C-alpha positions as CSV (number, residue, x, y, z in Angstrom):
1,M,-90.7,-249.6,16.3
2,E,-90.3,-252.7,14.2
3,G,-91.0,-252.1,10.5
4,A,-90.7,-248.2,10.9
5,L,-89.3,-246.5,7.9
6,R,-86.0,-244.7,8.3
7,A,-85.8,-241.3,6.9
8,G,-83.2,-241.0,4.1
9,P,-80.6,-238.3,3.8
10,V,-81.9,-234.7,3.3
11,V,-81.4,-233.6,-0.3
12,H,-81.2,-229.8,-0.2
13,R,-82.4,-227.5,-3.0
14,L,-81.0,-224.1,-4.0
15,Q,-83.0,-221.2,-2.7
16,P,-81.7,-218.3,-4.8
17,A,-82.9,-214.9,-3.4
18,K,-81.9,-213.0,-6.6
19,L,-79.6,-212.7,-9.6
20,V,-76.6,-210.9,-8.5
21,H,-74.9,-210.4,-11.8
22,V,-74.0,-211.9,-15.1
23,N,-70.3,-212.3,-16.0
24,H,-68.7,-211.2,-19.3
25,L,-65.3,-212.7,-20.1
26,V,-63.4,-210.1,-22.2
27,D,-60.1,-209.5,-23.8
28,D,-60.5,-205.8,-23.9
29,F,-61.2,-204.5,-20.4
30,A,-61.0,-200.8,-21.2
31,G,-62.9,-200.8,-24.4
32,T,-65.7,-203.1,-23.1
33,T,-66.0,-201.0,-20.0
34,A,-66.4,-197.8,-22.1
35,F,-69.1,-199.4,-24.2
36,Y,-71.2,-200.3,-21.1
37,T,-70.6,-196.9,-19.5
38,E,-70.8,-194.7,-22.6
39,V,-73.3,-196.4,-24.8
40,C,-75.4,-198.2,-22.2
41,G,-75.2,-195.6,-19.4
42,A,-73.8,-198.2,-17.0
43,R,-72.8,-197.1,-13.5
44,E,-69.6,-198.7,-12.4
45,Y,-69.4,-199.1,-8.7
46,W,-66.4,-201.5,-8.1
47,R,-63.2,-202.3,-9.7
48,G,-60.4,-204.6,-8.5
49,Y,-57.8,-207.3,-9.2
50,D,-57.9,-210.9,-8.0
51,E,-54.5,-212.3,-7.4
52,E,-55.6,-216.0,-7.3
53,Q,-57.5,-215.9,-10.5
54,R,-55.1,-213.3,-12.1
55,R,-57.8,-211.1,-13.5
56,D,-59.0,-207.6,-13.5
57,A,-62.8,-207.1,-12.9
58,N,-65.5,-204.5,-12.4
59,L,-69.1,-204.3,-11.5
60,M,-71.6,-202.1,-13.4
61,V,-75.4,-201.7,-13.3
62,I,-77.6,-201.1,-16.2
63,G,-80.9,-200.6,-14.5
64,E,-81.7,-203.5,-12.4
65,L,-79.1,-205.8,-14.2
66,C,-75.5,-206.0,-13.0
67,V,-72.7,-207.0,-15.3
68,E,-69.3,-208.1,-14.2
69,L,-66.3,-208.0,-16.5
70,F,-63.6,-210.7,-16.1
71,A,-60.4,-209.8,-17.8
72,P,-57.5,-212.3,-17.4
73,V,-54.0,-210.8,-17.4
74,D,-52.5,-214.0,-18.9
75,R,-53.7,-217.2,-20.6
76,S,-52.4,-219.6,-18.0
77,S,-55.2,-219.1,-15.5
78,L,-58.5,-221.0,-15.6
79,L,-60.1,-217.8,-17.1
80,G,-57.3,-217.2,-19.4
81,A,-57.5,-220.8,-20.7
82,S,-61.3,-220.3,-21.3
83,L,-60.6,-217.1,-23.2
84,S,-58.0,-218.9,-25.3
85,R,-60.4,-221.8,-26.1
86,Y,-63.6,-219.9,-26.7
87,G,-62.8,-216.3,-27.0
88,P,-64.6,-213.5,-25.2
89,G,-68.3,-213.7,-24.4
90,W,-70.8,-214.6,-21.7
91,H,-69.1,-216.7,-19.0
92,S,-71.4,-217.3,-16.0
93,F,-74.1,-215.7,-13.7
94,E,-74.4,-215.6,-9.9
95,W,-77.2,-216.3,-7.6
96,Q,-77.3,-215.0,-4.0
97,V,-78.2,-217.9,-1.7
98,P,-78.9,-217.8,2.1
99,D,-76.5,-220.5,3.0
100,L,-73.4,-221.4,0.9
101,E,-72.7,-224.7,2.7
102,E,-76.3,-225.8,2.2
103,A,-76.1,-224.8,-1.5
104,K,-72.9,-226.8,-1.9
105,D,-74.7,-229.8,-0.3
106,A,-77.4,-229.4,-3.0
107,L,-74.8,-229.5,-5.7
108,D,-72.9,-232.4,-4.2
109,A,-76.0,-234.4,-3.9
110,R,-76.6,-234.1,-7.6
111,G,-73.1,-234.8,-8.6
112,V,-72.3,-231.3,-9.6
113,R,-68.6,-230.6,-9.4
114,V,-67.5,-227.4,-7.7
115,T,-64.4,-225.9,-9.4
116,T,-63.8,-222.9,-7.1
117,Y,-64.8,-222.7,-3.4
118,R,-64.1,-220.0,-1.0
119,P,-66.1,-220.8,2.1
120,G,-68.4,-218.0,3.3
121,A,-67.6,-216.1,0.1
122,F,-68.6,-217.9,-3.1
123,L,-68.4,-221.1,-5.2
124,M,-68.5,-221.9,-8.9
125,A,-70.0,-225.0,-10.4
126,H,-68.8,-227.0,-13.4
127,P,-70.9,-226.1,-16.5
128,A,-70.6,-229.7,-17.9
129,D,-72.8,-230.8,-14.8
130,C,-75.2,-227.9,-15.2
131,H,-76.3,-228.2,-18.8
132,G,-73.8,-225.5,-19.9
133,M,-74.5,-223.1,-17.1
134,L,-71.5,-221.9,-15.1
135,L,-73.3,-221.1,-11.9
136,E,-71.7,-218.8,-9.2
137,L,-73.3,-218.9,-5.8
138,C,-72.7,-216.3,-3.1
139,P,-74.4,-215.6,0.3
140,L,-73.3,-212.0,0.5
141,E,-74.4,-208.7,-0.8
142,M,-71.9,-206.9,-3.1
143,S,-70.3,-204.1,-1.3
144,G,-71.3,-200.7,-2.8
145,D,-74.0,-202.2,-4.9
146,P,-76.3,-199.2,-5.6
147,R,-79.4,-201.4,-6.1
148,I,-79.5,-202.1,-2.2
149,E,-79.4,-198.4,-1.4
150,P,-82.7,-197.0,0.1
151,D,-83.2,-194.4,-2.6
152,W,-82.3,-196.8,-5.5
153,S,-84.3,-196.4,-8.8
154,A,-83.8,-198.0,-12.2
155,A,-86.2,-195.4,-13.7
156,P,-83.5,-193.3,-15.3
157,W,-82.4,-196.2,-17.7
158,R,-86.0,-196.6,-18.7
159,D,-87.2,-193.0,-19.0
160,E,-84.1,-191.0,-19.7
161,H,-81.6,-193.2,-21.6
162,P,-82.1,-193.8,-25.3
163,L,-81.9,-197.6,-24.9
164,G,-85.1,-197.3,-22.7
165,V,-84.2,-200.3,-20.5
166,T,-87.3,-201.8,-18.7
167,G,-85.5,-204.8,-17.1
168,L,-84.1,-208.3,-17.8
169,N,-86.2,-210.5,-20.0
170,A,-84.1,-213.7,-19.8
171,L,-80.7,-215.3,-19.6
172,S,-80.8,-217.5,-22.7
173,V,-78.8,-220.9,-22.5
174,A,-78.3,-222.9,-25.6
175,V,-78.7,-226.6,-24.8
176,R,-78.8,-230.0,-26.5
177,D,-81.7,-231.5,-24.4
178,L,-84.4,-229.1,-23.6
179,A,-86.4,-231.5,-21.5
180,A,-83.5,-232.6,-19.4
181,A,-82.1,-229.1,-18.8
182,S,-85.6,-227.9,-17.7
183,A,-86.2,-230.8,-15.5
184,W,-82.7,-230.4,-13.9
185,I,-83.2,-226.8,-12.9
186,L,-86.7,-227.4,-11.7
187,D,-85.4,-230.2,-9.4
188,L,-82.4,-228.1,-8.2
189,V,-84.1,-224.8,-7.5
190,S,-86.8,-224.3,-4.9
191,G,-89.8,-222.5,-6.2
192,A,-88.6,-222.6,-9.9
193,E,-91.5,-222.7,-12.4
194,V,-92.0,-222.8,-16.1
195,V,-93.5,-219.6,-17.4
196,Y,-93.4,-220.2,-21.1
197,R,-92.8,-222.9,-23.8
198,E,-92.6,-221.7,-27.4
199,F,-91.3,-222.6,-30.8
200,R,-89.2,-219.9,-32.5
201,E,-89.4,-220.0,-36.2
202,E,-86.7,-217.4,-36.6
203,A,-84.1,-219.7,-34.9
204,D,-85.6,-223.0,-35.8
205,A,-85.6,-223.8,-32.1
206,D,-87.7,-224.5,-29.1
207,A,-87.5,-222.5,-25.9
208,V,-88.5,-223.1,-22.3
209,G,-88.4,-220.1,-19.8
210,V,-88.1,-221.0,-16.1
211,R,-88.5,-218.3,-13.5
212,V,-85.9,-218.4,-10.8
213,A,-86.4,-215.8,-8.0
214,D,-86.5,-212.5,-9.7
215,H,-85.5,-213.5,-13.3
216,V,-86.0,-216.0,-16.1
217,V,-83.5,-218.7,-17.2
218,E,-84.4,-219.7,-20.7
219,F,-83.2,-222.9,-22.3
220,V,-83.2,-223.0,-26.1
221,Q,-82.7,-226.1,-28.2
222,A,-82.3,-226.3,-32.1
223,R,-84.7,-228.4,-34.0
224,S,-82.2,-229.0,-36.8
225,E,-78.6,-228.3,-37.8
226,R,-79.5,-224.9,-39.2
227,G,-80.1,-221.6,-37.5
228,P,-78.2,-219.6,-34.9
229,I,-78.7,-221.9,-32.0
230,A,-77.5,-224.9,-33.9
231,E,-74.5,-222.9,-35.2
232,F,-73.7,-221.7,-31.6
233,V,-73.8,-225.1,-30.0
234,A,-71.7,-226.6,-32.7
235,R,-69.1,-223.9,-32.1
236,Y,-69.2,-223.5,-28.3
237,G,-71.2,-226.4,-26.9
238,Q,-73.9,-225.8,-24.3
239,R,-73.5,-222.4,-22.5
240,L,-75.0,-219.0,-21.9
241,R,-75.7,-217.7,-25.4
242,A,-77.4,-214.3,-24.9
243,V,-78.9,-211.9,-22.4
244,E,-82.2,-210.4,-23.5
245,L,-83.0,-207.0,-22.2
246,G,-86.6,-205.6,-22.2
247,V,-86.7,-202.2,-23.8
248,L,-89.5,-199.7,-24.4
249,D,-88.8,-199.5,-28.2
250,P,-86.5,-202.0,-29.8
251,D,-86.2,-199.8,-32.9
252,R,-85.3,-196.7,-31.0
253,A,-82.7,-198.7,-29.1
254,A,-81.3,-200.1,-32.3
255,R,-80.9,-196.5,-33.7
256,H,-78.9,-195.6,-30.6
257,L,-76.6,-198.6,-31.0
258,V,-76.1,-198.0,-34.8
259,S,-75.3,-194.3,-34.1
260,A,-72.6,-195.6,-31.7
261,G,-71.2,-197.8,-34.4
262,Y,-72.6,-201.2,-33.6
263,E,-74.3,-203.5,-36.0
264,V,-77.9,-204.5,-35.0
265,V,-79.4,-207.6,-36.7
266,P,-82.7,-209.5,-36.2
267,G,-82.8,-211.5,-33.0
268,A,-83.5,-215.2,-32.3
269,R,-87.2,-214.7,-31.7
270,A,-90.0,-212.6,-33.2
271,G,-89.7,-208.9,-32.4
272,A,-86.2,-209.1,-31.0
273,L,-83.1,-207.4,-32.2
274,S,-79.6,-208.4,-31.5
275,F,-76.1,-207.0,-31.3
276,E,-72.7,-208.2,-30.0
277,V,-70.0,-206.5,-27.9
278,N,-66.6,-208.3,-27.3
279,G,-68.2,-211.7,-28.0
280,A,-71.3,-211.2,-25.8
281,R,-74.7,-211.4,-27.6
282,W,-77.4,-209.1,-26.4
283,E,-81.1,-209.4,-27.5
284,L,-83.4,-206.4,-27.3
285,A,-87.2,-206.9,-27.2
286,E,-90.2,-205.4,-25.6
287,Q,-90.7,-206.4,-22.0
288,R,-92.5,-209.8,-21.8
289,G,-96.2,-209.2,-20.8
290,R,-96.5,-205.7,-22.3
């Protein structure tokens, strides 16, 4: 038909089903594993070595949250170079997606570089194209993951362990442009929605929480050159800064950590406490909505 409009190319959006795990880059594999298992009651369910990336790794669950440790065996690999440049700390997080090829198309359409791609297995996106987030996407369930077992329950971490973990509050990403980062993820991820916007006097920063599938990705931007967010961005640039766990009683959780030899300090928002293990910052606060 003359004058009919031609349909443009389909621009896919990511459709994450869930957060699979958050990745902690470490220079002390044994010591950091011991912290998670002995102090946090983590359950390790897999351990292995990746020849291509030249790193040891393991997977551990703390309630519903899974943490993967990356431990490069030398500094010449991509992970080793990152460890040399930034030191240990939070590295990336992984979303499960239904179709990896379609997910790659969504990234390609937005000019996001893919740094590692194993068709049918996983890919990793360049953080410079994702407002500091190093996204890992995978279409598969993790073999042996206890969270997919029929009788799985996270209740012991809440009811029996002294940390009293109720769940994940947020993955907190320090950014330079809060509006741009929020708009970017809302465009990229199908079903993503803003669940809070707030000013944090304690950190002299603004925050926006965006729900993605079963978790919240939080963007935090400093208002001035002072405070923990500004200091973090000045040192590391945009990247995942902290993981905030919901706990029944932050003070009780803090006493447990102090008794294990860890320093606990005020967190980056009202009511939160914070501690660090092998470069990774954790925040503890009551579960949002309580």
